[in-house]
KEFISE-100189 format. One record per residue (C-alpha): residue number from 1; x, y, z. Coordinates in steps of 0.2 Angstrom, whole numbers, always signed. Example, Ala and Ser with C-alpha at 12.3 -4.5 7.8 and 13.67 -1.06 7.14 Angstrom:
# KEFISE-100189
PT num  east north    up
PT   1   +62   -22   +39
PT   2   +68    -5   +36
//
This chain:
# KEFISE-100189
PT num  east north    up
PT   1  -244  +148   +96
PT   2  -247  +139  +113
PT   3  -229  +137  +115
PT   4  -226  +156  +111
PT   5  -239  +161  +124
PT   6  -231  +150  +137
PT   7  -214  +156  +134
PT   8  -220  +174  +135
PT   9  -229  +171  +151
PT  10  -213  +162  +158
PT  11  -202  +177  +153
PT  12  -214  +189  +161
PT  13  -214  +179  +176
PT  14  -195  +178  +176
PT  15  -194  +197  +175
PT  16  -207  +199  +189
PT  17  -197  +187  +200
PT  18  -180  +195  +197
PT  19  -185  +213  +198
PT  20  -197  +213  +213
PT  21  -191  +223  +227
PT  22  -192  +218  +246
PT  23  -208  +223  +253
PT  24  -216  +224  +271
PT  25  -215  +207  +279
PT  26  -234  +209  +284
PT  27  -238  +207  +265
PT  28  -233  +189  +264
PT  29  -248  +178  +261
PT  30  -240  +162  +267
PT  31  -230  +157  +282
PT  32  -213  +148  +285
PT  33  -224  +132  +286
PT  34  -227  +133  +268
PT  35  -211  +127  +258
PT  36  -206  +124  +240
PT  37  -190  +114  +236
PT  38  -181  +109  +220
PT  39  -167   +97  +220
PT  40  -157   +94  +204
PT  41  -146   +78  +203
PT  42  -131   +76  +192
PT  43  -129   +67  +176
PT  44  -114   +59  +167
PT  45  -111   +76  +159
PT  46  -111   +94  +165
PT  47  -129   +95  +171
PT  48  -131  +108  +185
PT  49  -132  +100  +203
PT  50  -140  +111  +216
PT  51  -154  +112  +229
PT  52  -166  +127  +232
PT  53  -178  +129  +246
PT  54  -190  +144  +249
PT  55  -202  +147  +263
PT  56  -219  +156  +262
PT  57  -211  +170  +273
PT  58  -198  +173  +259
PT  59  -183  +164  +268
PT  60  -173  +155  +255
PT  61  -158  +143  +255
PT  62  -147  +138  +240
PT  63  -134  +125  +239
PT  64  -124  +124  +223
PT  65  -114  +108  +221
PT  66  -108  +106  +203
PT  67  -109  +115  +186
PT  68  -117  +130  +193
PT  69  -111  +148  +193
PT  70  -113  +150  +212
PT  71  -107  +135  +222
PT  72  -109  +132  +241
PT  73  -122  +136  +253
PT  74  -131  +153  +253
PT  75  -146  +162  +260
PT  76  -157  +177  +256
PT  77  -175  +183  +258
PT  78  -186  +186  +243
PT  79  -199  +200  +242
PT  80  -217  +197  +247
PT  81  -223  +200  +229
PT  82  -211  +186  +222
PT  83  -215  +174  +236
PT  84  -234  +177  +235
PT  85  -234  +175  +216
PT  86  -223  +159  +217
PT  87  -234  +151  +230
PT  88  -250  +156  +222
PT  89  -244  +148  +206
PT  90  -240  +131  +215
PT  91  -257  +131  +224
PT  92  -266  +134  +208
PT  93  -256  +120  +200
PT  94  -263  +108  +212
PT  95  -248   +96  +213
PT  96  -258   +83  +222
PT  97  -266   +78  +205
PT  98  -249   +73  +198
PT  99  -241   +56  +199
PT 100  -227   +54  +212
PT 101  -214   +49  +199
PT 102  -211   +51  +181
PT 103  -197   +39  +175
PT 104  -193   +28  +160
PT 105  -179   +17  +155
PT 106  -168   +31  +148
PT 107  -150   +34  +154
PT 108  -139   +49  +158
PT 109  -153   +62  +162
PT 110  -153   +72  +178
PT 111  -167   +69  +190
PT 112  -177   +84  +197
PT 113  -186   +82  +214
PT 114  -200   +95  +216
PT 115  -208   +96  +234
PT 116  -222  +107  +241
PT 117  -228  +108  +258
PT 118  -244  +118  +262
PT 119  -258  +118  +274
PT 120  -252  +102  +282
PT 121  -250   +92  +266
PT 122  -235   +88  +257
PT 123  -231   +82  +239
PT 124  -214   +76  +232
PT 125  -213   +72  +213
PT 126  -198   +63  +205
PT 127  -196   +70  +187
PT 128  -184   +60  +177
PT 129  -192   +58  +160
PT 130  -210   +60  +153
PT 131  -217   +73  +165
PT 132  -230   +85  +161
PT 133  -225  +102  +154
PT 134  -234  +111  +168
PT 135  -221  +103  +180
PT 136  -207  +108  +169
PT 137  -213  +126  +170
PT 138  -214  +125  +189
PT 139  -196  +118  +190
PT 140  -190  +132  +178
PT 141  -198  +145  +189
PT 142  -189  +139  +204
PT 143  -172  +138  +194
PT 144  -174  +156  +189
PT 145  -175  +161  +207
PT 146  -161  +149  +212
PT 147  -149  +156  +199
PT 148  -154  +174  +202
PT 149  -142  +187  +209
PT 150  -142  +193  +227
PT 151  -137  +178  +237
PT 152  -127  +181  +253
//
């Protein structure tokens, strides 16, 4: 039941993120000094390798390297609604309470690096194996944005 609710929330979030239209820049609640980034490293198979970085003012950069639909460097600006929701979610998640690294003696998994800079503080988390579900959900949110349409 809990998983169904979480999946429903994640789907609703994905819908919001992908359908939100550009809004007036004055409505951004965060500045370019607040930054969220995800970096996915390769595995021995066909794991997507890419990086995605978004600032609090909506500016985003994507670099698709291997096993992704969109390869190369691209940029775009996301709507204030999307950015505010994303950054509010990260603030509420309080990444500083998590360990800096989640690893085990397991081979052939991609590593995910999740970074957050906000109000003069920064946190970078290495996610390889055994990380909390909340971190996986945050990474999935970022991947939804990274793989969305509309890149230049």
